[in-house]
C-alpha positions in Angstrom: 0.0 0.0 0.0 1.3 3.5 -0.9 1.6 5.3 2.4 1.8 8.6 0.6 -1.9 8.3 0.0 -4.2 10.2 2.2 -5.0 9.1 5.8 -6.7 10.4 8.9 -7.1 9.3 12.5 -10.5 8.6 14.1 -10.7 8.5 17.9 -13.7 7.1 19.7 -14.3 6.4 23.4 -13.5 2.7 23.0 -11.4 2.2 19.8 -8.8 4.2 18.0 -9.3 3.8 14.2 -6.9 4.8 11.5 -8.7 5.5 8.2 -6.9 5.9 4.9 -7.8 5.7 1.2 -6.1 4.4 -1.9 -7.5 5.2 -5.3 -11.2 4.2 -5.0 -10.7 1.9 -2.0 -11.1 2.8 1.6 -9.3 1.0 4.4 -9.9 1.1 8.1 -7.4 -0.2 10.6 -7.8 -0.6 14.4 -4.4 0.6 15.6 -4.9 -1.3 18.9 -5.5 -4.7 17.4 -4.0 -4.0 13.9 -7.1 -5.5 12.3 -7.7 -4.3 8.7 -11.1 -3.6 7.3 -11.1 -3.2 3.5 -14.2 -2.0 1.7 -14.8 0.2 -1.3 -16.8 3.4 -1.3 -16.3 4.1 2.4 -18.3 1.2 3.7 -15.6 0.2 6.1 -15.8 3.6 7.8 -19.6 3.3 8.1 -19.3 -0.3 9.4 -16.8 0.6 12.0 -18.4 3.8 13.2 -21.8 2.0 13.6 -20.1 -0.5 15.9 -18.5 2.1 18.1 -20.6 3.7 20.8 -20.3 7.5 21.0 -21.1 9.1 24.4 -20.8 7.7 27.9 -22.8 9.1 30.9 -21.9 8.8 34.6 -24.2 8.1 37.5 -22.7 9.4 40.7 -24.0 8.5 44.2 -24.0 10.8 47.2 -24.7 9.4 50.7 -26.2 12.8 51.7 -25.2 12.7 55.4 -24.7 8.9 55.5 -21.9 6.7 54.6 -21.1 3.8 52.2 -22.4 5.4 48.9 -22.2 3.0 45.9 -19.4 3.4 43.4 -20.2 5.5 40.3 -21.7 3.8 37.3 -21.4 4.5 33.6 -23.8 3.9 30.7 -23.6 4.3 27.0 -26.0 6.5 25.1 -29.2 4.7 24.3 -28.8 1.8 26.7 -30.5 1.1 30.0 -28.8 -0.1 33.2 -29.9 -1.1 36.7 -29.0 1.3 39.4 -26.7 -0.1 42.2 -28.4 -2.3 44.7 -25.9 -1.2 47.4 -27.4 1.3 49.8 -25.7 3.6 52.2 -26.4 3.7 56.0 -27.0 6.5 58.5 -27.3 6.3 62.2 -30.9 6.8 63.4 -32.3 6.9 59.9 -33.7 4.5 57.3 -32.8 4.7 53.6 -35.8 5.6 51.5 -34.4 5.9 47.9 -32.5 8.2 45.6 -33.3 11.7 44.3 -31.6 14.3 42.2 -32.5 16.9 44.9 -30.4 16.6 48.1 -33.2 18.3 50.1 -36.1 16.2 48.8 -38.4 14.4 51.2 -39.5 11.8 48.7 -37.4 9.6 46.4 -37.3 9.4 42.6 -35.5 6.2 42.1 -35.3 2.9 44.1 -32.1 0.9 44.5 -31.8 -1.5 41.6 -34.3 0.4 39.5 -33.8 0.7 35.7 -32.2 3.9 34.5 -32.2 5.0 30.9 -31.8 8.8 30.7 -28.9 10.0 28.5 -27.2 12.5 30.8 -24.8 12.7 33.7 -26.6 12.6 37.0 -25.9 12.8 40.7 -28.2 10.8 43.0 -28.6 11.8 46.6 -29.7 9.4 49.3 -33.1 10.3 50.9 -33.5 9.5 54.6 -36.4 9.0 57.0 -35.8 9.6 60.7 -36.4 6.4 62.7 -38.9 6.9 65.5 -39.5 4.3 68.2 -43.1 3.8 69.5 -43.1 1.9 72.8 -46.0 0.7 74.9 -45.3 0.0 78.6 -47.4 -1.6 81.3 -46.2 -2.1 84.9 -42.6 -1.5 83.8 -42.7 -4.0 81.0 -42.6 -3.4 77.3 -45.8 -4.7 75.8 -45.1 -3.6 72.2 -42.4 -1.7 70.3 -42.7 -0.3 66.7 -40.4 1.5 64.4 -42.1 4.3 62.3 -41.2 7.6 60.6 -42.5 11.1 60.9 -45.9 11.4 59.4 -46.7 7.7 59.6 -50.1 6.8 61.0 -50.1 3.9 63.4 -52.8 2.0 65.2 -52.8 1.9 69.0 -52.3 -1.6 70.3 -54.8 -3.6 72.3 -55.2 -3.6 76.1 -52.3 -5.2 78.1 -52.7 -8.2 80.3 -55.2 -7.5 83.1 -53.8 -6.0 86.3 -55.0 -7.4 89.6 -57.8 -5.2 91.1 -57.5 -2.7 88.3 -59.3 -1.7 85.1 -57.5 -0.6 82.0 -58.6 2.8 80.9 -56.3 3.6 78.0 -52.8 4.4 76.8 -51.3 7.7 78.1 -49.0 9.5 75.6 -45.9 11.2 76.9 -46.0 13.6 73.9 -49.3 15.3 74.4 -50.6 13.8 77.6 -53.8 12.5 75.9 -55.3 9.1 76.6 -55.7 6.8 73.5 -57.9 3.7 73.2 -57.0 0.5 71.5 -57.6 0.7 67.7 -57.4 4.5 67.7 -55.1 6.2 65.1 -52.0 8.2 66.1 -49.9 10.3 63.7 -46.1 10.0 64.4 -44.3 13.4 65.0 -40.6 14.2 64.6 -39.7 12.1 67.5 -40.6 8.7 69.1 -43.3 8.4 71.7 -43.9 6.2 74.8 -47.3 5.1 75.9 -48.0 4.0 79.4 -51.0 1.9 80.4 -53.5 3.7 82.6 -55.2 1.7 85.3 -58.2 2.5 87.5 -58.3 0.5 90.7 -61.8 -0.7 91.7 -60.6 -0.5 95.3 -60.6 3.3 94.8 -64.3 3.4 94.1 -65.7 4.5 97.4 -68.8 3.1 99.1 -72.0 5.2 99.3 -73.4 6.3 102.6 -77.2 6.3 103.0 -78.4 9.1 105.1 -82.1 8.4 105.2 -84.5 5.5 104.1 -88.2 6.1 105.0 -91.5 4.8 103.7 -95.1 5.9 103.8 -98.3 4.3 102.5 -97.7 5.7 99.1 -93.9 6.1 98.6 -90.4 5.5 99.8 -87.9 8.3 100.2 -84.1 7.6 100.1 -81.3 10.1 100.6 -77.5 9.5 100.3 -74.2 11.4 100.3 -72.9 12.0 96.8 -69.4 10.7 96.0 -66.9 12.2 93.6 -65.9 10.1 90.6 -69.3 8.4 90.1 -71.5 8.9 87.0 -74.6 7.6 88.7 -76.0 5.3 91.4 -77.9 2.0 91.6 -80.6 1.8 94.3 -81.6 -1.7 95.3 -84.8 -2.5 97.1 -85.5 -5.9 98.7 -87.6 -7.8 101.2 -84.5 -9.5 102.7 -81.1 -8.4 103.8 -79.3 -10.6 101.2 -81.0 -8.8 98.3 -81.6 -12.0 96.4 -85.0 -10.8 95.4 -84.8 -7.1 94.5 -86.0 -4.2 92.4 -83.3 -1.8 91.0 -83.6 1.9 90.2 -80.9 3.8 88.4 -80.2 7.5 88.7 -77.5 10.0 87.5 -74.5 11.5 89.3 -76.3 14.7 90.2 -78.9 12.9 92.3 -78.6 12.4 96.0 -82.3 11.6 96.7 -84.9 9.3 95.3 -88.7 9.5 96.0 -90.7 6.7 94.4 -93.8 7.6 92.5 -96.9 5.9 94.0 -97.5 3.7 91.0 -93.8 2.5 91.1 -94.1 1.8 94.8 -97.3 -0.3 94.1 -95.5 -2.3 91.5 -92.5 -2.9 93.8 -94.8 -4.1 96.6 -96.6 -6.4 94.2 -93.2 -8.0 93.3 -91.5 -8.0 96.7 -94.4 -8.0 99.1 -92.9 -6.0 102.0 -90.1 -3.6 101.1 -87.7 -3.7 104.0 -84.2 -2.9 102.9 -82.4 -0.5 100.5 -78.8 -0.6 99.2 -76.9 1.9 97.1 -73.9 1.3 94.8 -72.1 4.0 92.8 -71.1 3.3 89.2 -68.8 4.7 86.5 -68.1 3.8 82.9 -64.5 2.8 81.9 -63.8 2.0 78.3 -67.5 1.6 77.6 -68.0 -0.9 80.5 -69.9 0.0 83.6 -68.1 -0.7 86.9 -69.5 -0.3 90.4 -68.2 0.2 94.0 -65.7 -2.4 94.9 -66.7 -2.5 98.6 -70.2 -2.1 100.0 -69.9 -1.0 103.6 -72.4 -1.2 106.4 -73.4 2.4 105.6 -74.3 1.5 102.0 -77.4 -0.5 103.0 -80.1 0.4 105.4 -83.3 -1.0 106.8 -86.2 1.1 105.7 -88.1 2.8 108.6 
């Protein structure tokens, strides 16, 4: 071949090609492998340049406050690749995904997701703060959950029953409110601890009857109101064991009951003689009615 003939050097990202022509023939030589392509009419150049990729793009990863970002990746123009499945770590946070905005709260790409854009790009790790939701009862952890700010969780069920106590709900250390099982709670910027609230039935005081008197047409009963009750049950019976009885129910504002004549007649028809009365306070806890734990000697009285 006459080396005085024209030649030029083609440089690509992957191969260095020496092109030269002789008369009507065109030759292409890979100067790295010394392989010769010989075609007429410039077909060798077309064949070679079609086999050589042009541009290469870089995907760079930034741990964005964490550590252990994946190594950068490269892709050729027109091809798709999978993003790295390696994820960084950050103390007290969970990795959410990747975004092109370092301050974003939501992610654009997941680890391992297909990427096909033809441009250089930097992906920043997006983090969600780890919040611990703990439920305690009598010094023991009943349940512990991991959530993130903005998550909505469901309050857990009642803990194992305490002796001589009634579960009234979960007390939040964040806002001081009482939450019931199944209720929704929105997680804030920090974790929260819930403590089981118990109401002791021993703390429900007995009721003191001040007066129990009957006439031919009615019975009048008076008692001393007690704080904490939502109402009272008044039991009437013909015996001191109250096995056979008639019960009246009144609200917490009441401290006196005077039977209507017709109600008194019905009571006498059922009991015969009405000799005794007993009063028990009641309150509703978690939708269940509970009454006085102890009935003292002052809570029942013989009707005069």
